[in-house]
C-alpha positions, 0 to 999 in steps of 0.5 A: 217109770221103772225105779232102779236101786243103784249099788255104786256111788263113786268118789265119796266115802259119805255113802261108801268107798268105791272099793267097798261098794264093789265088794258089796255088789256080790256079797252073798245076798244078791248075786247079780251084776249091774243094777237090781230093780226094785220089783226084783228086790221087794217081790222076792222074800229071800232077796228082801230078807237076805238084803236086810240080813247083810246090813247086820254084817256092818256091825263090828266084832271088836275082839281083833282090830288089827288082824293080830289080836289088838283090842281097843283096851290097849289104846286106853289105860286098861292094857298094853299090847304085847306086840310093840309094833301093833298099829293100835299104838297110833292112838296113844303115841302121838302119831294119830292123825288123818293119814295114820288112823286106827279103828277107822270105821268111817266107810264101814258105817256109812256103807251100812247106813246106805244099805239101811237106806236102800232097804227103807226106800224099797220095803214100802213098795211092791209085794212081800211074800210072808216067810211063814203062816204066822207073820202077815205082810204088814207085820213083816214089813213093820218088823223089817223096817224097825230093824233097818231103822235100828241099824241106821241109828246104831251106825250113826251113833257109832260115827258120832261117838268117834267123830262128834257131829257127822253128816247125817245120811237119811236117804239114798243119794242119786249119782248126780247129787253133790256129796261134798256136804258139811256136817250136821250139828251135834244136836241134829245128829242126836235128834235124828238118831233118837227119832230112828230109835223111836221108829225102830221101837214101834216096829220091833218085838220086845225080845229075841224070843218074841220073833214070831215063828222063829226060834230064839237061836235063829233070831239071836243077834237081831234088833229088838225093842229093848235094844233100840230103847237101850241105844237111845239111853246110851245116846242121851248119856253121851249127849249129857256128858261133859264133852258134849254138855259143856253147860252141864244142862241137868235136863239132859242128864235127867233125859238120859236117866229116864231113857235108861229107867224105861229099859229097867222098868220093862223088867225083861233083861236081867243080871245073870248070876254068877258073874262068871256066867256072863261071858261063859260062851262054852255053854251058851252064846247068849243069856238074858243079860245080853241086850244086843250083840252080833251074831255068834261065830265059832272061833278060838282066835280070842284064846290064840291071841290073848291066852298066856304064852305057855298055853299051846303057843298063844300070843298073849296080846292084851296085857292089863295094866297095874292101874286097872288091877288097882281099880278092883277094890278089896272084897270088903268094898274099900279101895286098896288106897284106903289104909283100913282096907286090909290090902297087903302089898306082899300078897296083892291079889288076896281078898279082892273084888271077885271080878279081878280073878274072873277078868285078869290072869295074874301070877298064880291064877289058874287057867285050863287047870294050870297055874299062870307064872308071870314072875321073872323066869316063869313060863309066862313071865316078862321077857320070856319070849317076844309075845310075853306079857309087858305088864305081868298080867294077861286078860282072862275075860272072854277066854274059854277054857274049853277052846283048844288050839295048836293041837291035833284036834282043836275046839272053837267056841260059839260067841258074839261081840256084846254091844249092850248088856243090862249091867251097863244100863243099870250103871248108865241110869245111876250115873245120869240120875246122880248127875241130875238129882244127886245121890238119891236112894235109887242111884246107890240101889242100882249100883248095888245090884251090879255089885251084889251080883259080883259078890261085893258089898253095897256102897257106903252110905252118905256119899256126896254127889262127887264121891258117888260119881267117882264110885260109879266111874270106877264101877264102870271101869271094873265091870265093863273093862275090855268091852270098849267102854273105858276108851270112850267113857274117859273121853265123854267125861272129858278126863283124857288128860288125867287118865290117858296122858301118863305112863302106865305100869306093870308088876314085876315079881321076883320068886324063889327057886320054888316059884314062890313070890318074894317081892313085888315091884311096880315098874313103868311100861308105856308112856301114853300120850293124850292131847286135846284133839284126841277127844275125837277121831280124825276124819281120814285124809282120803275123805277130806280130799273129796269132801272138804266141806266136812272140815277136819276135827280141831287139831288134826 
């Protein structure tokens, strides 16, 4: 009997929204209406490869979440958005709920899971034509299955870190099946994602350059063994964290540490020096610190959305908070709150952690060979235009000085969204090991690798477990800022009420006629709201209407 692959499942977001499914029927990969038979899929190498490639399209590029330059940083204490009407504020103004969602990735990730399941249910059947003389049919099938298992694991994890436990979708559902299903338990979700990572690890090449018969550039953005191992380490770190590990089971922390250490022991990924080169996409879209990222695209939208307003009409959307600026230590390794640190409130950006100048554009910083002016009355200052900074700062991280816009000839820069990089793995390992065993030598050693690369001194010796925890948390805050981690880190640490339920501040600078600062004044910018229910995303009401057994997250 001929088996067919169905591309439309109505009435539920468990697999995909009906409208999204219609869009994906003709997605540039399989140009055919109705149904495509399994032999048609698996016997045509371009269909098979194209279908798998299209599954990667459900990975999100997170530079712009509202088509107007909003980043998730503005939903945390890292930043505010200069567009006071941005829907990103739904997450911090107390109106977040099932009918007022933002970053609602539910249907997107389940659509991606469904494609991965379709692929996995089909790839073991029928004939496959190798794409070149290097790859055998078996090795090609093994690699492709590894990629599909990785993507299914990745999409499920992204759902779990937003919604908590979710419905696991590990098969292609038939039209007549009951899709009003209850959620799996959190442990079941963790176990399934880990199992998919293990299945991926078996079939994938170690690194992008190990894709047989293909160039590094062509295969950049594909899943690798290291990426699957890193995803598993991140999964275990979340599972060990206070939000989920309410009994503080130390074995879970050790499991996370072991998973991260396995990535480190491969000795393949590395910290790129100098620090400025990590996100220097003007010369190369990837480097050996990038473990997993989306396919790169040529764009100057990041600069248009985030550069200071005086630079060719940029929108200056992501405005770092004073709280983030304060998190950067002095260059001697002491926090600015330490009276012996040498911090000067009248010259606040001098002698700071070098990452501050590489991450944030403050008054007097140089961008595109021109000094930024955020002082009152300055060309980029507060109140200068509707798009001017709300905090006295602009984001610099990710911005390329080679990109141009609003000119006769414009230049884009090729870049991806980086999902996993090696510095994160080192900090994950240090955090998990400190929680499992206390501040043993290897904890500080791994944190110090990240600090040394940044030009910072080693952590002080003799730290207690609690002190080391605070230093690791802060290291993640400054090293990984604007990379979508802070929003979720604070939640998994269960510290939302401490950090996100407060008014964030900015810096107002008064200057003389020559533009030289004469006074610095911290001022309130935005009162952010965090409630207990906000540790998890609300399931969209449209989904609850058709799958009531899912049960809404508490408080919504």
